[in-house]
C-alpha positions, 0 to 999 in steps of 0.5 A: 861214983855214979859215972863209973857204974853207968860206964861199967854198965853200958861198955859189959851191954856193949861187949855183950853186944858185940859177941852177940853179932858175930855168935848169933847164928840168925842173921835178922838176930845180928843186925839187932844185936848190932842196934843194941850194940850201937845204942850202948855206943851212944851212951857212951858218947852222951857219958864222954859230954859228946852228946851230938855224936851220941843222938846222930849214931842213933839217929843215922845208924839205928835209923837208917843203916841198920833198917836197910841192913835189915831190909837187904837181910830179910828180901835176900835169900842166905845160905847160912850153911854155905857162909859158915863152909869157909870158916875153918880157912879163915880161922888163923887169921881170926885168931891172930887178930883176936890175940892182936886186940887182946894184948892192946887191951891188956896195955891198957888195961893193966897200965898205970894212968901216968903210963897212958895219958888217955887214962886221964879223965878229961877236964869237964867242959863249961855249962854253955860249951857245944861239942857240935860246934867244937866239932865243925870247927874241928872238922872245916879248920884242921881236918877239911882236905880229909873231910872232903876227900871222904865226902868225894869217896862217898859220892864215887860210892854212890856213883858206882852202885848206881851204875852197877844197878843200872847195867843191862842185863838179859831177861830184864825188864826195863822201861824205854820212857822215850817209847811211853811218852810218843805212845799214841792212841791208835798204838794201844786200843783197838776198836772193835765193831761187832753185831749186838747179841740176842737171847735166843 
């Protein structure tokens, strides 16, 4: 009974935070709502006895990714009016996606437990069960090729981001390491001799 109460509470918090992400007019507020949704999702993972995934969600997304998002949002001068200008253009596609999501949620909610096997509660794990070990065994055996492909894709994304950042653009000061290393005292310091001045 208490698990159902906790599930519905954090589920409601997650839905409310997700709505706040897309309805907030301030980009920083949207990012904070996204942090709240990550925390609620982490509690749901822990409720499903997947403690490792819940902790990783908090540490990686809230501790690293969202800090980066907030940094970028605060550093960029986002023109909210210009972003809202194309809302009507994408409204039909958005309504179609919303209708599909609501239809899928309706199938899950109004179907009986016998019709959808995913609605059956999973069996309780033993006290010495380690979901981290089970997750690692699945990743490195059954899904090892997909795992390696995702790693290569992330590596390509990192290299692409560095390449885009390092491209030459006019009017930007860059370091010339070879010139700095080869610098001599004579090129940087000039000794000037002048007569001493006397007070009149």
